[in-house]
Each structure stands twice: as C-alpha cells, then as structure tokens.
C-alpha positions in Angstrom: 30.2 126.0 80.7 26.5 126.2 80.1 24.4 128.3 82.5 21.0 126.5 82.0 20.4 123.6 84.3 19.3 121.2 81.6 22.3 122.0 79.5 24.6 121.3 82.5 22.9 117.9 82.9 23.3 117.3 79.2 27.1 117.9 79.4 27.3 115.3 82.3 25.3 112.7 80.4 27.3 113.3 77.2 30.5 112.7 79.2 29.2 109.5 80.6 28.0 108.3 77.2 31.3 109.2 75.6 33.2 107.2 78.2 31.0 104.2 77.8 31.2 104.4 74.0 35.0 104.7 74.1 35.3 101.6 76.3 33.0 99.6 74.1 34.9 100.6 70.9 38.2 99.8 72.6 36.9 96.3 73.7 35.7 95.7 70.2 39.1 96.6 68.7 40.9 94.4 71.2 38.7 91.5 70.4 39.5 91.9 66.7 43.3 92.1 67.4 43.0 88.9 69.5 41.6 87.0 66.5 44.3 88.3 64.2 47.0 87.4 66.8 45.6 83.8 67.1 45.5 83.5 63.3 49.1 84.7 63.2 50.1 82.0 65.7 48.3 79.3 63.7 46.1 78.5 66.7 42.8 77.2 65.3 40.9 76.7 68.5 42.0 80.1 70.0 41.1 81.9 66.8 37.7 80.3 66.6 36.9 81.3 70.2 38.3 84.8 69.7 36.2 85.1 66.6 33.0 84.3 68.5 33.8 87.0 71.0 34.8 89.5 68.3 31.6 88.9 66.3 29.5 89.4 69.5 31.3 92.7 70.2 30.9 93.9 66.6 27.2 93.2 66.6 26.8 94.9 69.9 28.6 98.0 68.6 26.2 98.1 65.7 23.2 97.9 68.0 24.6 100.7 70.1 25.3 102.8 67.0 29.0 102.9 67.5 29.8 101.7 64.0 27.9 101.3 60.8 26.4 97.9 60.0 28.3 97.7 56.7 31.6 98.3 58.5 30.9 95.5 61.0 29.9 93.2 58.2 33.1 93.9 56.3 35.2 93.3 59.4 33.4 90.1 60.2 33.9 88.9 56.7 37.6 89.6 56.8 38.0 87.8 60.2 36.0 84.8 58.9 38.3 84.6 55.9 41.4 84.6 58.1 40.1 82.0 60.5 38.9 79.8 57.6 42.3 80.0 55.9 43.7 78.3 59.0 41.3 75.4 58.7 42.1 74.9 55.0 45.8 74.4 55.8 
C-alpha cells in the first residue's frame, strides 16, 4: 500500500474506475450476445431492437476509451451483416 495521501486516493479512484469500466464492458458484451442470439432464433424485430442497443453500447465504450474505435466499427459491421442477412431471407 502507498504511504502518500495522494497515492492512497489514487488507488481508491482507480478501483472505482476499474469497477465502472468492467461493468460497462460486460454490458456491451451482453448486448452483442443478445443480437447474435436473436439472429440465431431468426427473430427480425428482436434482432433489430437488440442491434440498436448494442450499437449505442459500443459507441459509448469508444467514447469512454474502453475499446478502440476500429474495433467498435468492426463489431458493428459484423452485427449489421448478421441482422441484414435475416431481412434478406
């Protein structure tokens, strides 16, 4: 443990930030899985709604610096392809 007061405060804020970041990343991953599950079940409406939520979570994760912009764009592209493949059928 650090001895300096500011370093002790820094440890506490880092722990809080780590917890918040972990929750945001987990929510993002869950949203992505919901889209994939809806696509797997051939549910067009549910997949479109889940896609909107997932896109929002991905964009927010980029804004917060949790993931890189290119990774979010790649994931969004893949999700769009999956949902659009349902519409084509």
